[in-house]
One Martini backbone bead per residue (centre of mass of N, CA, C, O) as a GRO file, in nm:
protein
  269
    1MET     BB    1   0.095   0.037   0.024
    2LYS     BB    2   0.058   0.369  -0.047
    3ILE     BB    3   0.192   0.647   0.117
    4ASN     BB    4  -0.009   0.938   0.177
    5GLU     BB    5  -0.196   1.204   0.254
    6LYS     BB    6  -0.468   1.075   0.188
    7ASN     BB    7  -0.436   0.807   0.339
    8LEU     BB    8  -0.378   0.938   0.616
    9CYS     BB    9  -0.654   1.080   0.644
   10ILE     BB   10  -0.829   0.827   0.631
   11PHE     BB   11  -0.700   0.685   0.873
   12ALA     BB   12  -0.761   0.917   1.088
   13THR     BB   13  -1.100   0.914   1.016
   14THR     BB   14  -1.110   0.598   1.086
   15PRO     BB   15  -1.265   0.382   1.246
   16PRO     BB   16  -1.116   0.271   1.504
   17TYR     BB   17  -0.999   0.373   1.828
   18ASP     BB   18  -0.791   0.369   2.101
   19TYR     BB   19  -0.800   0.692   2.141
   20GLU     BB   20  -0.989   0.989   2.263
   21GLY     BB   21  -0.958   1.357   2.281
   22TYR     BB   22  -0.914   1.637   2.466
   23LEU     BB   23  -0.635   1.874   2.436
   24ASN     BB   24  -0.363   2.069   2.541
   25LYS     BB   25  -0.140   2.249   2.320
   26ARG     BB   26   0.182   2.342   2.283
   27GLY     BB   27   0.350   2.545   2.099
   28GLU     BB   28   0.644   2.606   1.927
   29VAL     BB   29   0.617   2.921   1.897
   30ASN     BB   30   0.351   2.936   2.046
   31LYS     BB   31   0.333   2.888   2.401
   32ALA     BB   32   0.050   2.849   2.390
   33PHE     BB   33  -0.246   2.696   2.458
   34GLN     BB   34  -0.422   2.457   2.251
   35ARG     BB   35  -0.714   2.322   2.141
   36ARG     BB   36  -0.733   1.965   2.081
   37TYR     BB   37  -0.799   1.676   1.880
   38PHE     BB   38  -0.731   1.342   1.976
   39VAL     BB   39  -0.587   1.049   1.795
   40LEU     BB   40  -0.539   0.696   1.853
   41LYS     BB   41  -0.341   0.478   1.621
   42GLY     BB   42  -0.149   0.295   1.762
   43ASN     BB   43   0.153   0.492   1.696
   44LEU     BB   44  -0.060   0.724   1.617
   45LEU     BB   45  -0.091   1.085   1.677
   46PHE     BB   46  -0.362   1.271   1.621
   47TYR     BB   47  -0.448   1.623   1.535
   48PHE     BB   48  -0.719   1.851   1.572
   49GLU     BB   49  -0.916   2.127   1.578
   50LYS     BB   50  -1.157   1.930   1.544
   51LYS     BB   51  -1.343   1.650   1.563
   52PHE     BB   52  -1.478   1.661   1.241
   53ASP     BB   53  -1.236   1.668   1.081
   54ARG     BB   54  -1.080   1.563   0.770
   55GLU     BB   55  -0.803   1.694   0.873
   56PRO     BB   56  -0.508   1.695   1.009
   57LEU     BB   57  -0.255   1.890   1.154
   58GLY     BB   58  -0.113   1.625   1.282
   59VAL     BB   59   0.165   1.395   1.373
   60ILE     BB   60   0.262   1.144   1.620
   61ILE     BB   61   0.531   0.926   1.668
   62VAL     BB   62   0.525   0.664   1.913
   63GLU     BB   63   0.870   0.650   1.903
   64GLY     BB   64   1.142   0.685   2.098
   65CYS     BB   65   0.989   0.760   2.373
   66THR     BB   66   0.864   0.956   2.653
   67ILE     BB   67   0.640   0.960   2.935
   68GLU     BB   68   0.585   1.265   3.117
   69LEU     BB   69   0.594   1.484   3.352
   70SER     BB   70   0.535   1.818   3.384
   71GLU     BB   71   0.672   2.154   3.485
   72GLU     BB   72   0.435   2.303   3.435
   73THR     BB   73   0.187   2.521   3.555
   74GLU     BB   74  -0.002   2.352   3.431
   75GLN     BB   75  -0.249   2.147   3.480
   76TYR     BB   76  -0.229   1.832   3.386
   77CYS     BB   77   0.075   1.784   3.284
   78PHE     BB   78   0.241   1.654   2.988
   79GLN     BB   79   0.505   1.463   2.802
   80ILE     BB   80   0.675   1.420   2.485
   81VAL     BB   81   0.995   1.266   2.465
   82PHE     BB   82   1.268   1.340   2.245
   83ASN     BB   83   1.581   1.265   2.189
   84GLY     BB   84   1.705   1.561   2.050
   85ASN     BB   85   1.416   1.673   2.023
   86ARG     BB   86   1.108   1.727   2.046
   87THR     BB   87   0.863   1.856   2.284
   88TYR     BB   88   0.547   1.753   2.396
   89VAL     BB   89   0.293   1.956   2.541
   90LEU     BB   90   0.036   1.846   2.764
   91SER     BB   91  -0.320   1.887   2.867
   92ALA     BB   92  -0.569   1.820   3.091
   93ASP     BB   93  -0.876   1.847   3.266
   94ASN     BB   94  -0.779   1.595   3.445
   95HIS     BB   95  -0.639   1.342   3.619
   96GLU     BB   96  -0.770   1.098   3.473
   97GLN     BB   97  -0.696   1.183   3.181
   98MET     BB   98  -0.393   1.192   3.219
   99GLU     BB   99  -0.351   0.894   3.297
  100ALA     BB  100  -0.480   0.770   3.044
  101TRP     BB  101  -0.288   0.896   2.831
  102MET     BB  102  -0.021   0.791   2.949
  103LYS     BB  103  -0.090   0.490   2.924
  104VAL     BB  104  -0.150   0.465   2.613
  105LEU     BB  105   0.123   0.591   2.516
  106THR     BB  106   0.315   0.386   2.651
  107SER     BB  107   0.161   0.125   2.495
  108ALA     BB  108   0.202   0.210   2.174
  109GLY     BB  109   0.471   0.103   2.139
  110TYR     BB  110   0.679  -0.141   2.020
  111GLU     BB  111   0.864  -0.189   2.265
  112PHE     BB  112   0.643  -0.254   2.468
  113LYS     BB  113   0.520  -0.499   2.315
  114ARG     BB  114   0.781  -0.669   2.316
  115VAL     BB  115   0.804  -0.697   2.623
  116VAL     BB  116   0.527  -0.829   2.670
  117VAL     BB  117   0.571  -1.078   2.491
  118ALA     BB  118   0.821  -1.184   2.640
  119GLU     BB  119   0.679  -1.223   2.917
  120LEU     BB  120   0.456  -1.417   2.820
  121GLN     BB  121   0.651  -1.635   2.717
  122ARG     BB  122   0.783  -1.694   2.990
  123GLN     BB  123   0.523  -1.779   3.139
  124LEU     BB  124   0.450  -2.010   2.945
  125ASP     BB  125   0.706  -2.179   2.992
  126GLU     BB  126   0.659  -2.223   3.296
  127ILE     BB  127   0.387  -2.367   3.275
  128GLU     BB  128   0.479  -2.603   3.096
  129SER     BB  129   0.697  -2.709   3.291
  130THR     BB  130   0.504  -2.761   3.531
  131MET     BB  131   0.313  -2.957   3.385
  132LYS     BB  132   0.524  -3.175   3.316
  133GLN     BB  133   0.604  -3.239   3.608
  134ARG     BB  134   0.322  -3.319   3.713
  135LEU     BB  135   0.267  -3.542   3.506
  136GLY     BB  136   0.519  -3.716   3.581
  137GLN     BB  137   0.413  -3.765   3.885
  138GLU     BB  138   0.090  -3.849   3.835
  139LEU     BB  139   0.145  -4.061   3.650
  140PRO     BB  140   0.132  -4.370   3.588
  141THR     BB  141   0.355  -4.615   3.518
  142SER     BB  142   0.102  -4.802   3.416
  143ILE     BB  143  -0.114  -4.847   3.152
  144PRO     BB  144  -0.372  -5.015   3.071
  145SER     BB  145  -0.433  -5.214   2.821
  146LYS     BB  146  -0.609  -5.306   2.561
  147PRO     BB  147  -0.781  -5.564   2.501
  148PRO     BB  148  -0.815  -5.803   2.293
  149ARG     BB  149  -1.020  -5.884   2.033
  150THR     BB  150  -1.251  -6.149   2.074
  151ARG     BB  151  -1.401  -6.411   1.866
  152SER     BB  152  -1.646  -6.653   1.967
  153ASN     BB  153  -1.804  -6.970   1.936
  154PRO     BB  154  -1.982  -7.152   2.173
  155PHE     BB  155  -2.102  -7.375   1.949
  156ASN     BB  156  -1.804  -7.461   1.865
  157ARG     BB  157  -1.819  -7.801   1.908
  158PRO     BB  158  -1.743  -8.107   1.953
  159ALA     BB  159  -1.859  -8.403   1.919
  160PRO     BB  160  -1.957  -8.660   2.080
  161PRO     BB  161  -1.918  -8.969   2.138
  162PRO     BB  162  -2.042  -9.256   2.071
  163PRO     BB  163  -2.226  -9.486   2.204
  164SER     BB  164  -2.222  -9.775   2.350
  165GLN     BB  165  -2.376 -10.081   2.386
  166GLN     BB  166  -2.347 -10.101   2.696
  167ARG     BB  167  -2.489  -9.815   2.770
  168LEU     BB  168  -2.782  -9.887   2.677
  169PHE     BB  169  -2.801 -10.107   2.949
  170ASP     BB  170  -2.748  -9.936   3.225
  171ARG     BB  171  -3.030  -9.870   3.271
  172PRO     BB  172  -3.289  -9.907   3.474
  173VAL     BB  173  -3.573 -10.128   3.456
  174VAL     BB  174  -3.901 -10.248   3.424
  175VAL     BB  175  -4.028 -10.574   3.478
  176ASN     BB  176  -4.312 -10.597   3.497
  177GLY     BB  177  -4.551 -10.459   3.690
  178SER     BB  178  -4.574 -10.696   3.914
  179SER     BB  179  -4.275 -10.720   4.020
  180GLY     BB  180  -4.093 -10.443   4.086
  181ILE     BB  181  -3.814 -10.496   3.926
  182GLU     BB  182  -3.494 -10.382   3.867
  183SER     BB  183  -3.342 -10.399   3.537
  184THR     BB  184  -3.196 -10.504   3.276
  185PRO     BB  185  -3.266 -10.613   2.964
  186SER     BB  186  -3.106 -10.881   2.986
  187THR     BB  187  -3.236 -10.983   3.248
  188CYS     BB  188  -3.524 -10.972   3.149
  189LEU     BB  189  -3.488 -11.173   2.921
  190VAL     BB  190  -3.410 -11.414   3.097
  191ASN     BB  191  -3.662 -11.417   3.281
  192ALA     BB  192  -3.869 -11.448   3.055
  193ALA     BB  193  -3.760 -11.716   2.930
  194GLY     BB  194  -3.786 -11.888   3.196
  195SER     BB  195  -4.105 -11.864   3.236
  196SER     BB  196  -4.163 -11.859   2.902
  197HIS     BB  197  -4.160 -11.999   2.578
  198ASN     BB  198  -4.429 -11.867   2.436
  199SER     BB  199  -4.318 -11.541   2.492
  200MET     BB  200  -4.100 -11.440   2.271
  201GLU     BB  201  -4.243 -11.215   2.116
  202THR     BB  202  -4.305 -11.034   2.360
  203ILE     BB  203  -4.010 -11.004   2.452
  204GLY     BB  204  -3.904 -10.867   2.195
  205LYS     BB  205  -4.082 -10.614   2.209
  206LEU     BB  206  -3.994 -10.529   2.493
  207THR     BB  207  -3.695 -10.497   2.429
  208ASN     BB  208  -3.722 -10.281   2.207
  209ALA     BB  209  -3.862 -10.067   2.386
  210LYS     BB  210  -3.634 -10.046   2.599
  211ALA     BB  211  -3.411  -9.963   2.405
  212VAL     BB  212  -3.546  -9.700   2.310
  213LEU     BB  213  -3.571  -9.573   2.592
  214SER     BB  214  -3.268  -9.577   2.665
  215THR     BB  215  -3.171  -9.407   2.420
  216SER     BB  216  -3.335  -9.149   2.480
  217GLN     BB  217  -3.215  -9.101   2.760
  218LEU     BB  218  -2.921  -9.078   2.668
  219PHE     BB  219  -2.961  -8.835   2.474
  220GLU     BB  220  -3.072  -8.647   2.688
  221LYS     BB  221  -2.815  -8.649   2.861
  222MET     BB  222  -2.623  -8.547   2.642
  223HIS     BB  223  -2.769  -8.282   2.587
  224GLN     BB  224  -2.743  -8.167   2.874
  225HIS     BB  225  -2.436  -8.172   2.885
  226PHE     BB  226  -2.388  -7.992   2.637
  227ARG     BB  227  -2.550  -7.750   2.742
  228ASN     BB  228  -2.374  -7.691   2.989
  229ASP     BB  229  -2.113  -7.632   2.835
  230VAL     BB  230  -2.224  -7.398   2.668
  231MET     BB  231  -2.309  -7.213   2.905
  232ILE     BB  232  -2.029  -7.180   3.020
  233ASP     BB  233  -1.911  -7.039   2.770
  234VAL     BB  234  -2.107  -6.802   2.769
  235GLU     BB  235  -2.036  -6.689   3.048
  236LEU     BB  236  -1.736  -6.644   2.987
  237HIS     BB  237  -1.781  -6.449   2.755
  238ARG     BB  238  -1.936  -6.233   2.913
  239ALA     BB  239  -1.723  -6.181   3.132
  240ALA     BB  240  -1.497  -6.091   2.938
  241LYS     BB  241  -1.655  -5.854   2.815
  242GLU     BB  242  -1.705  -5.693   3.077
  243LEU     BB  243  -1.406  -5.666   3.159
  244ALA     BB  244  -1.316  -5.508   2.908
  245ALA     BB  245  -1.512  -5.269   2.948
  246LYS     BB  246  -1.406  -5.180   3.226
  247GLU     BB  247  -1.111  -5.128   3.143
  248LEU     BB  248  -1.176  -4.917   2.927
  249ALA     BB  249  -1.323  -4.716   3.114
  250ALA     BB  250  -1.085  -4.673   3.307
  251LYS     BB  251  -0.889  -4.562   3.098
  252GLU     BB  252  -1.062  -4.318   3.000
  253LEU     BB  253  -1.083  -4.184   3.278
  254ALA     BB  254  -0.778  -4.143   3.319
  255GLU     BB  255  -0.735  -3.968   3.064
  256LYS     BB  256  -0.931  -3.737   3.144
  257GLU     BB  257  -0.793  -3.658   3.407
  258VAL     BB  258  -0.521  -3.589   3.278
  259ALA     BB  259  -0.631  -3.376   3.069
  260ALA     BB  260  -0.774  -3.189   3.299
  261MET     BB  261  -0.541  -3.106   3.494
  262PRO     BB  262  -0.397  -2.856   3.359
  263LEU     BB  263  -0.648  -2.667   3.357
  264ILE     BB  264  -0.690  -2.662   3.663
  265ASP     BB  265  -0.414  -2.549   3.737
  266ILE     BB  266  -0.444  -2.285   3.584
  267LEU     BB  267  -0.698  -2.178   3.731
  268LEU     BB  268  -0.576  -2.187   4.019
  269SER     BB  269  -0.326  -1.997   3.943
   0.00000   0.00000   0.00000
């Protein structure tokens, strides 16, 4: 951007301003105080004859200078001192305005802002160093790792071995409702053959029925046993899944507490 008188006038009359107000300014040739309207934008202090003038009477670059109280007899008087150059003497209407103008003019220069930035950077470095030390002391030595995700089918089990012929006749059964004696089908067959030779056909049917009954009971027992094993695997799977979820939740809670700790320390400090 090319800087010229027109651009400078537009910049001086365009809000927003850092500070503005009336001050009395002592002239360079005429030592009397004249009332002027001052506008501060950055490190440029413009002064106008009246508030809504379109062109400033002059501009003071607030760099390489000091803001001091003046020894003039005029009340609420202060000065902008350039070493080896001109000194601008200004006076305010009251003590509060004088302090306000001296404060904003002191902080308007680049050198003041550079010192402030350096101090803020030093404080930030100290805070980061303190946070790292606290985190190193308060973090646990070992954070539990997330358990590996395993997926298993509890119903994927090998089939049980086929029952032997001997086990089919292990269960006791009742032979003849009138006898009331429990025995195996082979014993029943022998007892029935000894009692009557003419009832062989009846004994064969009875033996076949008892064999079918014993086989169904055996398969029912095998099914129940297999179901118990499957349910045990299901319960173990659920317990492992709940344990993994609890460990994951504990780890996330610990990480949140650690992440929130520096912010809390900063707010407390």
